[in-house]
N, C-alpha and C positions, 0 to 999 in steps of 0.2 A: 498667154492661156492656150492649153490646149484644145486643137478644135477635134471633131466627128471624124470619126476612121472611114473610109473608105466603102463603100457596100461589100459583103450586106450589113445593113446599118441594126444598130441594136435596137432592142424592144423600145415601145415609145417611141417609136422615130419615123421619121417616112426620108420622102427621096427628091430633090430637086435640083434643077440642071439636068438632072440625067447622073450624074454623076457625086452628089454629095448628100452628105445626111443632114438630117436636121431634127431637134428632139420634138415633142408633140408640143403645143402651146401649155404651159402651165409646169414642163418637165425643163430639168440644170442635167445637165449631163456631169456625172460622175466619171473623174478620169482616173480613179484609182479601182472603181467596180467595173469602168468601163460599160456605163449603163446610163440611159436616162431615166431620172428618178424626180417623183413629184416633189417641188418646193411645198414646204410648210411650216406651217409659225406655230411654237405652240403659246399658249394662253400668258405667260408669265415675262412675254418678253418686252414689255412696257417695262421701264422704271424712270421715275423720278423722285428725284432728293431736294431738299433744299439746304443740304451745308451744315445745318444747324440743329443740332441733338437735346433734345427739351428734358430726356428722362435722365434721373441721377447714377453719376456714374462713379467708378471708386478705382483709383491708381492699380492698374491689373499688378503691381507688385505685391500689394498690399493685401486686395481682395479682390478676386474675378465675378463681378456680379452678373457677367451674362451667363456663367457654367450653373449660376444656378437658377437664374431666369428662365432658362429650358424648362426645368422642373415644375416651375412657379408659374405659369402661364396667365394665372386669372385667382381670383380670391375663391372658385370653387376648391382647389385645392388645396388650402389651409383648413375651410370649413370642413371638406371632408376628414382629411386628417384626425381634425377635433371630433367628430361625430365617431370616426373610430375610437380612439382613444379612449371618450367617454364612456362608449358602448362595453370594451373591454373590461374599464376598468370596475363596472356597475359588477358585470357578469361575475368575476374574480372576486369581488364581497360578496354578490349573491351567494355565489362557491363555501366560502368560508364562513357566513351564515351560520349555515346546516352542520358543520363541523361540530362537534360535541367537546364541550369545556373539560371535562372530567374534575381532577383536582389541580386543575393549573399548570401541570410541567411537561404538556404536551406542545406541538408548536404550533398548532390550530390556535390553543390559547394564545400563545405570545404573538401570534398575528392580530387574532382578535382587540388585543390589550392596545397594538401599540396605534391599531386603524382606529380605534376609540381616541387614542392619544393628539391623533389629528383634526382631532374638534376645534377645530380654531374659530372656524366665521357663527357656530350655532349653540357655542356652550353655553350662555346665557337668555338662550332663546328658545330652551326644550317646553313641552307640556306640561305645568303646574296647574294643580286645583287652586281656587280660590281660598282668600287668608291665609297664604303663603310667602314668606318671604323668598325671593329672586335670589336663588344660588348659580355655582357657578360648576356646571356639571358637563362630563364629557364622557359623549355613550357612542356605542360603534356607526350606529345610523348615523348619527350626528358627523365622524370622522369622513364616512363614506358621501354622503351628499357635502362636505366642507370640498373634498377634494373635488369632486365632479364641478363645484362651481367654480373652482381657481381653473382645472381644465377647460373647462366652459368659457372662463374670463381670457386664460390666455389663447386661446385661440381665436376667441374672438379680435383681443387687442394684436395677435400677427395679421388677421385680415385686415385690421384699421390700419397698419403700420405700410402692408404692403398698396394700399389706397393711397396714401402719402407720398410713398414713393414712387408710384406710375402717375399720377394724377393729384398732384400735388396743388398745379399749377394751371392756369388757364393762356392758351395763346391768345392775346387781343390783337386784333389788326384795325389799323386807325387810319383810313382812305383822306389824304389832301393834295389838293393841286399842288403844283410844282412851279419854280421859275428857271432861268437859265442857272443860276448857279447852283441850284440842287441837283439840277441834270450833270453840269459842268464837273459836280464834283465825287460822280458815279466813276472811279476809273477802276477798270476789272480785264483782268486778261482770259479773254476767250477765244473757247477752239469750237472748232465747224467740221465736224466729220461726217458725208454723207459716201455712202459704198452703193454701188448698183449691183447686186445680186445676178452675176451671168458669169459668160466664160468669154466674156473678152478680157483685155489690158488697156493700158496705161496708152497704148499706141492706137486705140480706136480714138482718144483723145479730142475734141475739134472746138473752135470758135468760143475761147475762155480768154477772160483778162479786163470784161469790162463789167462798169460797176453801175446799176443805174439806182440813185437815189429820189423818193419823189412818188410822186402816183402820175402815169404815163395821162398826158393830156391837160394837168394843171399846171400851175406858175413855179409850181416848187420844185418842177420836173428837172433832173440832171441827171448827166453824165458825167462818168470819170472813170480814170483807171483803177483797177481791183487794187493797185498797189499800193494805191493810196488809203486803202481802209484795211487792209489784210496781207500775209503773205500768204502763199495758195502753193500747192503741189501734190500730186497724184501719187497713190501709191498702189502696188501691185499686192492685193492680197490672196486667200484660199476662196474668199468669198464673191472678188471682183476686184474692180478698180477701186478706188476709194480717194475721193478729193478731201484737202486737208484744208483749212480755212484758219489761219490762226494771227489776232489782233494782239497785241500786248500794251496794257496800257488804254485800252480802248476808251473815246467820250462818243458815246451815242445820243446826239443830241436831237437827228432826222428820226420821223418815224417811222419811214419805207424805206429797205434799202433789197434791192434785186441782184441776185448773183444767179448769171446763165453760163451752160453749157451743152457740150452734146459729143456727143459717139458716132462715129461714121463705120459706113462699113470696108472693110480690106479683102484683099482678093479673096475669095475662097473663107471668107472667115466673117459673115455679115453679123450686125449689131442687133443683140436682143437682150434680153432684159426678163428676169420672172418677177422681180421684186426690189425696194431700197431698205435700207439698214442708215440708221442715222446714229448719233451721237453730239450732242453736243453740251459743253461743260462752261462755268464762270468762274474766276475764285479772286478774292482781293490780292490787288497789284502788291500791298503792302504784309501783311501778314500772312497770305497763301494757306491757311490754317483750314479756311471753310470753304467749301466746294460744292456749287451747285451745278446740278446736271439732270439731264432727261436723255432716256435713250430707250430706242424700241429699233422694231422690226415692221416694213407692211407687207406685208404677203400680195398672191397676185389677186388673191378672191375679196378686194378693198369693194368691188362693185356687187351690187344690192344683191343679184342672181347668187354670189358668191363660186365661179366658175373659173379654172384654169385658165389665166390668160398668158399671155407672153408681152409686153411692151416693144413696140415698134413704129414709126412713123413722124412726122413732122410735129403734131399737135404735142405740144410742154406739160411733162408731168409736175406739176407745182407743190411745194411741200413748206408749207406756212407755218411759223412759231413767231411767240409772242416774248417778249422780255417785260419781263416784271422790274421794276425800282424797286427795291427793298430797305427799309433802315432799320436795324436792327437796335433799338432802345437798352433792352436789357446786355447787350453784347459792346459795349462801349459806342454807341451812335456806329455798329457794321451796317456797309453799305453794301451790297450785296446785288446781282442782277443773277434774278430765275430764269432760268429759259424754258418755257411749254410749248409742246405741239401740239397745233391748233388744228390743221387740217390738211387734207391730203388730195389735192384734183388730180386724178388719174387723165396722164395725155392717152394717145392713140396704143391702142393695144386690138390684141387677135386669141379669141377662143377658140375659133374656126379653124381648122387644120388646114384645109384648101386655101384658105384665105391668106394665112399664113406663107404658107407654101407659094402662093400669088406672090405676096408681097418682097420673099426672098429673092424670086427669080427677077423683079423688078429692082432698079436703081432708082426709082423715085422718092421712094420711103426708105430710105437706106441709112437709117439713122434714129438717135433716142435723145430725145429734146428735154433737160431736168431746169427747171428755176427753183431757184431758194431763194423762199419769202421772207424776211425777216424785220416784226413789225415790232417797233420801238413806244412802248406805252409812257409817253413821258410827260402823257398832259398829266398824269397822275402819280404820288408815290406813296408807299404802304409803309407805314410805320408798325412794329411789330413790337410789342411788351408781355410780359409776364405778370399773370397777377392772381396772388395765393388765392384760393378758394376755401382753405381751413387756416384760418388764425391758429395762434395759443389759446384762445378762450373756448371757440371752437370743440379745439382739440379736447382741453380739457373736459368740457360738457359730454363730449361724445366717449370716450372713457370713461367718466362718472356712471354714463348713462351703461354703458355696456356691466359696470362691475355691477350695478341693481337690479339689470336684466339676471345676469346670471346668480344671484344671491339668491333674490328674488322667484325664482323659480324652485329652486329646490327646498328652500324655504319653506313653499306652500306644501311641497312632497312631503316632509319633514312633520310638518304640523298634524296633515292628515292621518300618515302612519301611527303618528301617536294619539291621534284621537279616536280613533278606528280599532286599535290597538293596543290596550290598554297592559298590558305585557311589557311594553317598549317604554311606558313611563320609569320605569324602575330597573331597567337591563345595567345600569350603570353600579349601584349597591351590589349586585349578583358579582359582576366580575373585582369589585372591589372586593367583597367579602374573600373569594376563591384566593385572591393574590394575598388578601393580608393571613389567611390562614396557613399559603404556603411558604409564606417569607418567615410566621410564628415557628412554624415546623422546621425550616433551615435554621433560625437561630437556635432555638434549641438543640438540634445536632452539634451545630457549631461548640456549643456550651457542654454537649457532653461528652466531646474529641476532648477538650481545652481542658476539661477533668481528669481524664483517659489518660493521655498522653504530658498531663504535670504531674500527677502524682502517682500514675499508674492504676492497674486494676486491681494488682496484691496488696497494696498502701490503702485502697479503698477495702477492700473484705476486712482487712485486717485492724482498720479504725471503726470498720460497722461493728466486729466481733466485741472491741473495747468499749463501744457504746453502750453494747449489751450485758455486760460483764462489768463496767466501772461502775462507779458511783456519780448519778446523774438523775435527772428530771425532765425527759425532751418528750416534746410533743409530738412529733414524727420522725421516720428512721429514711436514712437514704436509700433510694433504689440503687442495686448494687449495677455495677456496670459489667463488660464482658470481660471474663476472667481467663487469662491464658490467651486471651485471640482467638477463641474455639466455640466457646458458652455462652450463654447468657441468662444470668440468674435475675429474676426477678422476685425481690421482698417488700411485702404489701407495707405500710405505713402502721407505726405502732400507737394506734388510738388509743388510751386506757380514760376511761370512765369515771372514776374511782379514784379520790384521793386517798393514795398511800405512800409511806415514806420507807425510807432504806436504813435496815438495819446495818450491813459493814459501812462503814463509813472509815478510810482513811487518811491520816491526822500526817501531816506532815514532820511532828513530834514525834521523838520517839518515849516521852513519858505518858504511862498509861493515863488515860482518861477513865473517868470515873463515872456511872451507868448515866446519870445526869448531864454531865457533859455532853455523853454522844447523844441522847435523846434531843436535849436543843441545839447542837450542830446540825444535827440532821433533818430537825425542822427546819433552823435557820437554811440548810440550803436546799430543800425540796422549795422553802418558798420564794427564796431566791432564783433559780432555776424557774419556778410556774411564771413568774412576773415577767421572765424577759420571752416568753411563748409569744409568737403572735395570733395566736389565736385564742389565748388565755385560758389553757386548757392547763389542769395541774395532774401531770402523772409523771411517774417513775419507771422504772427500768421492768420490763414484764415478767424477765428471767429473775430477780431477785426476789427473795421471798419478804413476806411483808409482817411487820412486827406489830403480829397480832395480841404477844403479852404485853410489850412495852408502848405501845401506840394505840391507835383506836380499834385495832381488830380486824380483821375480814365481814364479807360480806354471807352470813351463811341462811339459806335455806329464804333467800329474799329480804332477811332482818340484819340489822346489824346490830353487832355488839360490841360494845367498847369496853375495853380493857386497859389498866397504864399499869406496868409490873415495874418492879427494882430488884436488882439482887439485897440492895440491903433494907429495902422497905417498901412500902407500898405510898405510892401519891394517889392524894385523894382524888378520886374522878370529878370531873366534871359536868356540867348538867349539861343535857343534850340542848340545846335551840330548837323550837318548833321550825325554823326553816332549815337545820342542818340535818334533820333526819335521814335523808337522801343525798348521797356527796355525788351522785350521777349528774352532768352538763346537759341537759338537752340538746338535740341540732339546731342552729340556726336556723331562723327560720325561713322557707324559701320567697324569692321577690314572684311576685304574681304577675304577668303580663298577658294582655289580649293579646289573641292571633290579629295579625296586620302589622300595617306599619306603624299607625296612631297610638301613640299611651298617653291617656287622661290622666287631669289633673288628680282624679279623685283614685288612682292606680296608686300615683307615687307618692297621698300621702299615706295611703294605707300601708306601703312597705316602711316607709320613714317610722310609722308608729309602729309597728311589728320589731325594727329593727332596736327603736329606743325601749320596750317593755323589754327585750331579749337581754340588754346593755343594762339595765335596772337590776333584771334579775341576777347577772353575771357579777354586779357592783353588794350586791344582797347577800351573794355565796363569799366573794373575796371578803368582804367585812368580816363575817360570821367566822370564818377560816383563821383570818388575824388576830381577831380576839382569845379565840380559842390557843393559838400558838402561843401568843404573849399571858396567857392565862397557864400554860403550861410551863413554859420560861420564871414565870415568878414563881411557882411551887417547887419547881425545882433548882431554884436559889437557896429559897427557906429552907428546902431538906439538907442542903449540902451546908450552911451555915449552922444549922443545928448538928449536924453531925462533927462541922469544926471543935465548936461548943465541946462537944462531949470528948 
């Protein structure tokens, strides 16, 4: 080690022997900066490790658990993330809730509809009035609270998993008395490193090589060569000389072991120290996988007044260590010795500059005495085992409790909202009606496009014109579609309220038909087409003239005049029935419903009664018309027979 330079001396130093420099008590010379610096020790200089890790570990090639562990130091991280995600979801649903639904084609309706489809937890637990059957409803509020309950459950479940991973087991220590075979089975490789923090080197080393076993003054006191216990060596480091004691396959069956050595003065290089650094380790001799150790730094202020001091003198500095024999039952009865630092007894030291100067100028105290005291606690052995604090039954119980809490909290909110806000009780029906109306409109548009692209717009217009000019009895007209892709023409349905017959009838046969046959076939055509009408209405095309002189006649001034004419002869006039004086059909009765979602049985009976009376009236009109047609047909056939006889 480098010695201090000649005067002038650096700061925080003093003169001794009128020509040499030495650092003040507690200061250590830095050869790089060529100054005396105060020796200080940080608070995290003490290190203790048992050599056995109980935390759950994954293979580094598959999953790096340590990289995630830095971000998840506690369960609070999972709970905070759950709260943030939950509040974000509720805020989003609240924002969407105040958007307008309109016709169901905007993006807000789609979002609100899919939120209602997420109602998987409360679809059958919504607010229901008394005397009602429980039905499965999916509402937007239920979807919001369903996802919120799942978010809360997943967050709590993640916190529970973290607890299981980090604290699933508890370490149980069992202390029992030992005997000689138990102690002989502890074969560990041990290493002791003691560094004297100073500017000295291994050339200052004195009086080493003796091992003292037992307590001085007792009958078990023994003195033996150090080589019988361990191999020792000295190594120069930047911190100072380091004594290394190695013992392979050690069998520590004695209680106490003492190892002493000294550092003496050299010419113009005194023996001083400001602290001690130690590192003791033990590992299994067979596996060598588990390593237990203890390490630390002893600063110069170890005394009570915490003053910077420099160690020098004949009184030894004692470092006490204890060795604990441990048996790990959970690791195939692993036997490992755990070293622990017990105590430090400082020896001769100086905190005053003048006293240190006097000691450096005198040769009586020119040494540093160090003693390593190792106490092997051979009376007892510690058995360590792991005990599960959470079994499968407890885990399932905790899991079920978290689920019930998550569902129960938001179910309470759902009930309170639907109880206090009546509009929320039927919000599902509103969205369904809007969606069904939109679907019906889309399907109707598809049908119109199908008709347009299948037959074409011109074909539809020609067919519509043929219906108006042809021979048929129709109850409705087809609304025209886009013509030539540029304009839209709307044609109203042709509703005929009076019974009329077509005069012009085209027969497939080229033979000239008699007037009676024309009348008969016209009547039969109208009857046949009237019966195929879905609404039960009997009507003919309004663009064709009515057979006023051949058939029943037209309506003039609100009164019906019945005339039956023929080119060859008159057909007898049928007698009008009292029920056929008016041939116009009244409109169907309207269904009456009360406002609100409830329909009483009396309203339903009343509506059915009106429909029944209307059907009875239609049947009477149909029977009357059929009898009239039959009478006309009979008389027409009789007139033809008379003509044929003539």
